[in-house]
N, C-alpha and C positions, 0 to 999 in steps of 0.2 A: 504493499500499500504506500502510496506516495504521500508526501508531506502535504500536498494540495488536498488530496482525498481525506486525509486525516483532519485537516483544518475544516473542510467542508462538513464532515460528519459531526466534529466538535460544535460547529456553528449551528447546525441543524438541531442537534440535542439541546444546546443552550436555548435556542429559540422556543423549542418544544416545552422545555422545562419552565421557561418564563411564562408561556402561555398556559400550561396546565397546573402550575403552582396554586393560582387562585381557586381553581376547580377542586383540587385535592384538598386544599385548606378548608374550603366550604363544606366538602363532604365530611371531613373529620369533625368540623364544628358542629354540623347537624347531628351526626352520631353522639357526640358528647352531650348536646342539648337533649336529645332524645333519651339517653341513659340518665341524665339529671332529672328529667321529668318522670321516668319510671321510678327512680329512687324516692323522689318526692311523693309520689302517688303511694308507694308502699308505706312511706312513713306516715302519711296523713290516714291511710286505712288503718294502720296500727294504732294510731292515736284515737280514732274513732272507736275502734274495738275496745281499747282500754278505757276510754271514758264511758262506753256502754256497759262494760263490766263493772266498772266502779259503781255506776248508778244502780245497776241490777243488784248487785251485792249488797249495797247500802239499804235499798228499798226492801229487799227480801228479808234481810236480817231485822230490819226495823219492824216490818209487818209480823214477822215471827215473834218478836219480843212483845209487841202490842197484843197479839193473840194470847201469848202466855200470861201477860199481866192481867188481861180481861178475864181469863179463866180463873186465875188466882182470886181476883176481886169478886167474881161472881160466885165462886165457891165459898168465899168469906162473908157473902151478902152485903157487899159494899160496892157493887157495880153500879155507876152512875151514868146519866146523860152525857156528861163530859167525857167519861171513858168511851162510850159509844161513838161520840163525834170524833175523838181521837183516833179510834180504830178505823172509822170510815175514811178519814183522811189518809191514814197509812195504807189502807186498801187501795185507795185511788192512786196514790203515789206508786205502789206496787205494780198495779196494772199499767200505769203510764210508762214506767221504766221498762217494762217487759215489751210493751207495744213499740217503743222507740228502738229497742235492741233487735226486734225480729228482723229488721231490714238490713242489719249490719253484721250480726254474729253468725258464726258457723252453726251447722245442724248439731254438732256434738254438744255445744253449749246450751242450745235450745232444747235439746232432749234432757239434759241434766236439769234444766230449769223446769221442764214440764213434769218430771218426776217429783220434784219438790212442790210444784204447784198442786199436784193431785192431793198431797197431804195437807197443805195449807188451806185450800179451798174447801176440803171435806171438813176439816176442823172449824173453819169460819162459818160454813153453812150450819153445822150442828150447834155452834155457839149462839147463832142467831135463833135457831129453834128453841134452845133451852131458854134463851132470854125472853122470848115471847111466851113461854109457858107451854110450848108445844113439842117436847123432846120425843124422839123415837125411843123405842125400847132400849134401856141401858145407857142413854146419853145423859151423862152428868158432867159437871165441870171437872170432877176428879178423873173420870174416864177420858175425856177430851185432852186433858193435860197428858196422860199416858200416850194417847195417839199423837199428840204434837211432838212428843220425844222422838218419834220416827223421822221427823224433819231434820234432826241434828246430823246424822250421817249424810243425808242428801244435800244439806248446806254445804258440808265439807267436800262432798263429791263435786258439786258444782263449782266451787271455789277452785279445787284442783284442776278441773277441766279448762277453766278461764286462764289459770296461771300457765298451764301447759301450752295453751294456744298462743299465749304471749311470749312463750320461751323463757319464762321465769324458771329459776332453779327450784328443784323439788324440796319439799320440807318434810321433816320427820313427823310421825304421829304426835310426839311429845310437844312439838312446836305448834301443832294445831289445837292442842288441849288448853 
């Protein structure tokens, strides 16, 4: 190859490099922006799930506590209209947090929440019947407190599924107690 040919090839490569550099740079920048958008979307989705889990966990535990308190007060004969109003507010908050989470959280969390809801809703309905003086056979505040105890392991199970989905490290049974 002659020096003239080598110079010509070098010149062509230089011109092509100059022409294609902006195209390559643009494509690389587009890929970087697309990756940044994907990372941001994953982060946003993670934050939405975490917020939904926090709300669900808080509302569920609060409703559970209100049910337990109402049953204790009912058993002791000191259940008041104020207690009823507080329980109704907790019930609405519980339903609202679940309704908001349904569109965000994965099926495993919803399934754990549903198992817990069966217990809470059953005790809640029975509590209302007892409060109205229309209990079914065997429905008493004492019996309902025992039934509500079945919610404790389901609360823990729901909590674990949420933590697992968020990638939080596992905890021992002693830490959950």
